[in-house]
C-alpha positions as CSV (number, residue, x, y, z in Angstrom):
1,M,-40.5,-67.3,-7.5
2,V,-36.8,-67.6,-8.1
3,R,-36.2,-63.8,-7.1
4,R,-37.7,-64.6,-3.4
5,W,-35.6,-67.6,-3.7
6,S,-32.4,-66.2,-4.8
7,G,-30.7,-65.6,-1.4
8,Y,-31.2,-66.3,2.1
9,P,-29.8,-64.9,5.3
10,G,-26.7,-66.8,6.1
11,A,-26.7,-66.1,10.1
12,R,-30.0,-68.9,9.8
13,Q,-28.6,-71.2,8.1
14,R,-25.1,-70.7,10.5
15,R,-27.9,-71.0,13.7
16,F,-29.8,-74.0,11.9
17,A,-26.0,-75.8,11.2
18,G,-25.2,-75.1,15.2
19,V,-28.2,-76.3,16.9
20,T,-28.0,-79.4,14.0
21,A,-24.3,-80.0,15.0
22,G,-24.6,-79.3,18.6
23,V,-27.6,-82.3,19.3
24,A,-25.4,-84.8,17.0
25,L,-22.2,-84.0,19.4
26,S,-24.0,-84.6,22.0
27,L,-25.3,-87.7,20.8
28,A,-21.6,-88.9,20.2
29,A,-20.1,-88.0,23.4
30,S,-23.3,-89.9,25.1
31,A,-22.2,-93.4,23.7
32,R,-20.5,-95.8,25.4
33,S,-19.0,-98.1,23.8
34,A,-18.8,-99.4,19.6
35,S,-18.0,-101.3,17.1
36,A,-16.0,-99.9,14.7
37,H,-16.5,-99.8,10.8
38,E,-13.1,-101.5,9.9
39,R,-15.2,-105.0,10.9
40,W,-16.0,-104.5,7.4
41,F,-12.7,-106.2,6.9
42,V,-11.4,-107.3,10.2
43,Q,-12.0,-110.9,10.9
44,G,-14.4,-110.8,14.7
45,G,-12.9,-107.2,14.9
46,D,-15.2,-106.0,17.6
47,A,-12.8,-104.3,20.2
48,P,-15.1,-101.4,22.0
49,V,-15.0,-97.8,22.8
50,H,-13.9,-97.8,26.6
51,P,-15.8,-95.1,27.8
52,G,-12.0,-93.5,29.0
53,A,-11.3,-93.1,25.6
54,V,-14.1,-91.1,25.1
55,F,-12.4,-88.2,28.1
56,S,-8.9,-88.6,27.4
57,W,-5.9,-87.0,25.8
58,V,-6.6,-88.0,22.2
59,T,-10.5,-86.4,22.2
60,L,-8.2,-83.0,23.5
61,L,-6.1,-83.4,20.5
62,A,-8.7,-83.3,18.3
63,L,-10.5,-81.0,19.6
64,A,-7.9,-78.7,19.5
65,V,-6.9,-79.6,16.3
66,I,-10.1,-78.8,14.9
67,A,-10.6,-75.3,16.5
68,V,-7.3,-74.8,14.9
69,A,-9.1,-75.8,11.3
70,V,-12.0,-74.3,11.4
71,G,-10.5,-70.8,12.6
72,A,-8.2,-70.7,9.7
73,A,-10.7,-71.7,7.3
74,W,-13.0,-68.9,8.5
75,L,-10.2,-66.8,7.5
76,I,-10.1,-68.0,4.3
77,D,-13.6,-68.3,3.8
78,R,-13.7,-64.8,4.6
79,F,-10.8,-64.0,2.1
80,L,-12.3,-65.5,-0.5
81,A,-15.4,-63.8,-0.2
82,R,-13.8,-60.9,-1.3
83,R,-12.8,-61.8,-4.1
84,R,-16.0,-64.5,-5.6
85,G,-16.0,-64.5,-8.8
86,T,-12.3,-64.1,-9.5
87,L,-11.3,-67.5,-8.6
88,P,-12.0,-71.0,-11.0
89,L,-13.6,-72.6,-7.8
90,A,-16.3,-69.9,-7.0
91,R,-17.4,-70.3,-10.2
92,L,-18.8,-74.1,-9.8
93,G,-22.2,-73.1,-8.3
94,I,-22.5,-70.0,-10.9
95,G,-26.1,-69.8,-12.9
96,G,-24.6,-71.2,-15.6
97,L,-25.3,-74.8,-14.3
98,T,-28.7,-74.2,-14.3
99,K,-29.6,-77.3,-16.4
100,L,-27.6,-78.9,-13.9
101,Y,-29.4,-78.4,-10.6
102,A,-32.4,-80.5,-11.6
103,W,-30.4,-83.6,-11.5
104,I,-28.8,-83.2,-8.4
105,P,-31.6,-84.6,-6.3
106,P,-31.6,-87.8,-8.9
107,V,-27.9,-88.2,-8.4
108,L,-28.4,-88.2,-4.9
109,A,-31.2,-90.9,-4.8
110,V,-29.6,-93.1,-7.0
111,H,-26.2,-92.8,-4.3
112,A,-28.3,-93.5,-1.3
113,A,-30.6,-96.9,-3.1
114,V,-28.0,-99.0,-4.6
115,P,-26.4,-99.3,-0.9
116,L,-29.5,-99.2,0.4
117,L,-30.6,-102.2,-2.1
118,S,-27.9,-103.8,-1.5
119,S,-28.4,-104.0,2.4
120,G,-31.7,-104.6,2.4
121,V,-31.2,-107.8,0.5
122,S,-28.4,-109.5,2.0
123,L,-30.5,-108.6,5.6
124,H,-27.7,-105.9,6.6
125,L,-29.0,-102.3,8.3
126,F,-27.3,-99.7,6.0
127,A,-23.7,-101.8,6.6
128,P,-22.1,-105.3,6.6
129,N,-21.4,-104.7,10.2
130,L,-24.5,-104.0,11.2
131,E,-26.4,-107.8,10.4
132,L,-30.0,-107.8,10.8
133,P,-31.6,-111.3,13.2
134,R,-33.4,-114.0,10.6
135,T,-36.5,-112.4,12.5
136,L,-39.7,-110.7,11.6
137,G,-38.1,-107.4,12.7
138,G,-34.9,-107.8,11.3
139,G,-36.4,-108.7,8.1
140,L,-39.0,-105.9,8.2
141,L,-36.1,-103.5,8.4
142,A,-34.7,-104.8,5.4
143,M,-38.2,-104.6,3.4
144,A,-38.0,-101.3,4.7
145,Q,-34.5,-100.1,2.8
146,I,-35.6,-102.2,-0.1
147,L,-38.9,-100.1,-0.6
148,V,-36.7,-96.5,0.3
149,A,-34.5,-98.1,-2.8
150,L,-36.8,-98.3,-4.9
151,S,-38.7,-95.3,-3.9
152,F,-35.5,-93.1,-4.5
153,L,-35.0,-94.7,-7.7
154,Y,-38.3,-94.1,-9.7
155,G,-39.3,-91.2,-8.1
156,V,-42.1,-92.7,-6.0
157,F,-43.3,-91.6,-3.3
158,T,-39.7,-90.0,-2.9
159,R,-40.9,-87.6,0.5
160,G,-42.4,-90.9,2.2
161,G,-39.5,-92.4,1.0
162,A,-37.4,-90.2,3.2
163,I,-39.6,-90.3,6.5
164,L,-39.6,-94.4,6.0
165,L,-36.0,-94.3,6.1
166,A,-35.5,-92.0,9.0
167,L,-37.6,-94.5,11.0
168,T,-35.7,-97.4,9.8
169,G,-32.6,-95.9,11.3
170,L,-34.4,-94.9,14.7
171,A,-35.9,-98.4,14.6
172,G,-32.5,-100.1,13.8
173,M,-31.0,-98.6,17.4
174,R,-33.0,-101.5,18.7
175,Y,-30.9,-103.9,17.2
176,F,-27.5,-102.3,17.4
177,H,-25.8,-99.2,19.2
178,P,-27.0,-95.9,18.6
179,L,-23.5,-94.4,17.8
180,L,-23.4,-97.8,15.2
181,V,-26.1,-96.3,13.6
182,L,-24.8,-92.7,13.5
183,E,-22.3,-93.7,12.0
184,H,-24.2,-93.5,8.8
185,C,-26.4,-90.3,9.5
186,G,-25.4,-89.2,6.2
187,L,-28.1,-90.7,4.8
188,L,-30.6,-89.5,7.1
189,G,-28.9,-85.9,5.3
190,I,-29.7,-87.3,2.3
191,A,-33.1,-88.1,3.6
192,V,-33.6,-84.8,4.6
193,F,-32.4,-83.3,1.4
194,L,-34.4,-85.1,-0.3
195,Y,-37.8,-84.3,1.3
196,L,-37.4,-80.6,0.9
197,T,-36.2,-80.4,-2.2
198,G,-38.5,-83.4,-3.9
199,R,-36.9,-85.8,-6.2
200,G,-37.0,-83.0,-8.8
201,P,-38.8,-83.1,-12.6
202,F,-36.9,-86.6,-13.9
203,A,-39.5,-88.5,-11.2
204,V,-42.3,-90.1,-11.7
205,D,-43.2,-88.2,-8.4
206,A,-43.0,-84.9,-11.2
207,L,-46.4,-86.6,-13.1
208,V,-48.3,-86.2,-10.4
209,G,-47.9,-82.9,-10.0
210,R,-46.8,-80.7,-6.3
211,L,-45.4,-84.2,-5.3
212,G,-42.5,-83.6,-6.8
213,H,-42.4,-79.8,-6.3
214,P,-39.4,-78.8,-3.4
215,R,-41.0,-77.5,-0.1
216,L,-39.7,-73.4,-1.0
217,R,-40.2,-72.7,2.9
218,L,-38.2,-75.3,3.9
219,L,-36.2,-75.2,0.8
220,P,-33.6,-73.7,2.5
221,Y,-32.3,-76.1,4.9
222,A,-31.9,-78.7,2.1
223,V,-28.5,-78.3,1.4
224,P,-27.3,-77.0,5.3
225,A,-28.6,-80.5,6.8
226,L,-27.1,-82.1,4.0
227,R,-23.5,-80.7,4.9
228,V,-24.0,-81.0,8.9
229,L,-25.1,-84.7,8.9
230,T,-22.5,-85.8,6.5
231,G,-20.1,-83.9,8.5
232,F,-20.6,-85.4,11.6
233,S,-20.9,-88.7,10.2
234,V,-17.8,-88.2,8.7
235,V,-16.5,-87.0,12.4
236,V,-18.3,-90.3,14.4
237,L,-16.7,-92.3,12.4
238,G,-13.0,-90.6,12.4
239,F,-13.7,-91.4,16.2
240,T,-15.6,-94.6,16.4
241,E,-12.6,-96.0,14.1
242,K,-9.7,-94.7,14.8
243,L,-9.3,-92.5,17.2
244,W,-11.4,-94.0,20.3
245,N,-10.7,-97.4,18.6
246,F,-6.8,-97.7,18.6
247,D,-6.7,-101.9,19.6
248,L,-9.1,-102.4,16.5
249,A,-7.5,-99.7,13.8
250,R,-4.2,-101.8,15.0
251,Q,-5.6,-104.9,13.7
252,F,-6.8,-103.6,10.6
253,L,-3.4,-102.1,9.7
254,T,-2.3,-106.0,11.4
255,E,-4.8,-108.1,8.5
256,H,-4.4,-105.3,5.9
257,P,-0.8,-103.5,5.7
258,F,-2.6,-99.7,4.6
259,N,0.4,-97.9,6.2
260,F,1.7,-96.3,2.7
261,T,4.1,-93.8,5.1
262,A,6.5,-95.9,5.1
263,A,7.6,-95.5,1.0
264,T,7.7,-92.2,2.6
265,P,10.6,-89.2,3.7
266,F,8.6,-89.3,6.8
267,P,7.5,-93.1,7.9
268,L,5.1,-93.3,11.0
269,T,4.5,-96.0,13.5
270,D,0.8,-98.0,13.3
271,E,-0.1,-96.1,16.1
272,Q,1.0,-92.3,15.2
273,F,-0.4,-93.1,11.6
274,I,-3.9,-94.0,13.5
275,L,-3.5,-91.1,15.4
276,A,-2.8,-88.7,11.8
277,A,-5.7,-90.5,9.9
278,G,-8.4,-89.9,12.6
279,L,-7.2,-86.6,13.1
280,V,-7.3,-86.2,9.4
281,E,-11.2,-87.7,9.8
282,V,-12.5,-85.6,12.0
283,T,-11.3,-82.7,11.1
284,V,-12.8,-82.9,7.2
285,G,-15.9,-84.1,8.8
286,A,-15.8,-80.6,11.0
287,L,-15.1,-78.4,8.2
288,L,-17.7,-79.5,6.5
289,I,-19.9,-79.0,9.6
290,S,-18.8,-75.0,9.4
291,G,-19.8,-74.1,6.2
292,F,-16.2,-72.9,5.2
293,V,-14.6,-73.3,2.0
294,T,-17.3,-76.3,1.6
295,R,-15.7,-77.0,-2.1
296,L,-12.2,-76.8,-1.2
297,V,-12.6,-79.0,1.8
298,I,-14.2,-81.7,-0.4
299,L,-11.7,-81.1,-3.6
300,V,-8.8,-81.4,-0.6
301,A,-10.8,-84.5,0.8
302,L,-11.4,-86.5,-2.3
303,V,-8.0,-88.4,-2.2
304,P,-7.9,-89.6,1.1
305,F,-11.9,-90.3,0.5
306,N,-11.0,-92.6,-2.9
307,L,-7.6,-93.6,-1.3
308,S,-9.2,-97.0,-0.1
309,V,-12.0,-98.1,-2.8
310,P,-9.1,-99.5,-5.6
311,F,-7.7,-102.2,-2.7
312,F,-11.2,-103.2,-0.8
313,G,-12.8,-103.3,-3.8
314,W,-16.6,-103.3,-5.0
315,G,-18.0,-103.4,-0.9
316,E,-15.8,-100.0,0.1
317,L,-17.0,-98.4,-3.3
318,V,-20.7,-99.4,-2.7
319,G,-20.7,-97.9,1.4
320,H,-19.2,-94.9,0.1
321,L,-21.8,-94.1,-2.4
322,P,-23.7,-92.2,-0.2
323,I,-20.6,-89.6,1.1
324,Y,-19.5,-89.5,-2.7
325,G,-23.2,-88.4,-3.6
326,A,-23.2,-85.9,-0.8
327,L,-19.9,-84.5,-1.8
328,V,-20.9,-84.0,-5.3
329,V,-24.0,-82.2,-4.3
330,L,-21.8,-79.8,-2.1
331,L,-19.4,-79.4,-4.6
332,I,-21.4,-78.2,-6.9
333,W,-24.1,-75.9,-4.5
334,G,-21.7,-74.8,-2.2
335,T,-23.5,-74.1,1.1
336,G,-26.4,-73.7,-0.3
337,Q,-27.6,-70.2,0.1
338,D,-28.2,-69.2,-3.6
339,L,-31.3,-71.1,-4.2
340,A,-32.5,-69.4,-7.6
341,P,-30.4,-71.6,-10.1
342,Y,-31.7,-74.9,-8.4
343,I,-35.9,-73.6,-8.7
344,R,-34.7,-72.2,-12.0
345,S,-33.5,-75.5,-13.6
346,V,-37.3,-76.9,-12.1
347,E,-38.8,-74.5,-13.6
348,E,-37.2,-75.2,-17.3
349,A,-37.5,-78.5,-17.2
350,E,-40.9,-78.5,-16.0
351,A,-41.5,-76.4,-18.9
352,R,-39.7,-78.2,-21.4
353,A,-42.1,-81.5,-20.4
354,D,-45.3,-79.3,-20.9
355,E,-44.6,-78.3,-24.1
356,P,-46.3,-80.0,-27.0
357,T,-45.0,-81.6,-29.8
358,T,-45.4,-81.1,-32.8
359,A,-46.3,-84.2,-35.3
360,V,-45.5,-85.2,-38.3
361,Q,-47.7,-85.3,-41.0
362,P,-48.1,-88.1,-43.5
363,R,-47.1,-86.6,-47.2
364,T,-49.7,-86.7,-49.6
365,A,-49.5,-88.0,-52.9
């Protein structure tokens, strides 16, 4: 079975990634207005995204920067492909980490479960800026998040929890602008990943047999789905928080002086800082979607993704857990073309669990 799934044609994965990215970008372009993620930390920060901002020079600049970055990443990826196995970065996904692969679904599930549980018990949808109404519908969405969180934590009917998470996001669009929900589509990526891989051998599902097994036919799409939807979430946030929402980003910097460039030899105005930060964010997301030099992109992105946590505390940390989990998976698994280590890890873990324990015989006098 390992030999059968040890590789997968890259063309089909890239085609799948392209289709997913195209649908996602079409949804983003059709949005008319939304509020930014900075509402977590800005009182009354509800500056809308005006339709004119979508078709502005900022968008054209972002697309140009993305095109250059993806082109450069493609060249680097081709160079590294010729030196595969000779660089330390390439060794992150080798079979020597076989035992670690079985822990990937549980780790990712916990990273998604904690913010879902926090949002559910506080009557929010995915994040503090999406406050659910105190109605039957709002209560049902909050309860759905709690059920998904418990399903992911314990590994009980994990695939059902993944489907429920996707339906919860879809139902949430009844209460919030679709673009606000799409900001959290990284959670959808986690749902797709767990649906295809299962919760693994360390779950209640594994006790029921096939419930914990990966969907072998669809397994090659698990990592690309996680990567594309996580990257798209980062792209959407870069636009809605910054590039299409300068007013809100400026208000955020006024209340929270986060423009650290004043202490560097190259100080930027707040407007320049917002533009630079937004371009970096959408570029990182686009690079994740492209699938080129995935591990290198993640290592570079870890610093800006973590920089805000010490300043904004537990709320920021909990809110970022899903993307942290996704980045850990992608850092270990890369583009996900080599499926043998994961399948071997699951098989070995199941074999160890099935080994009979030797009973200790009491000594006789």
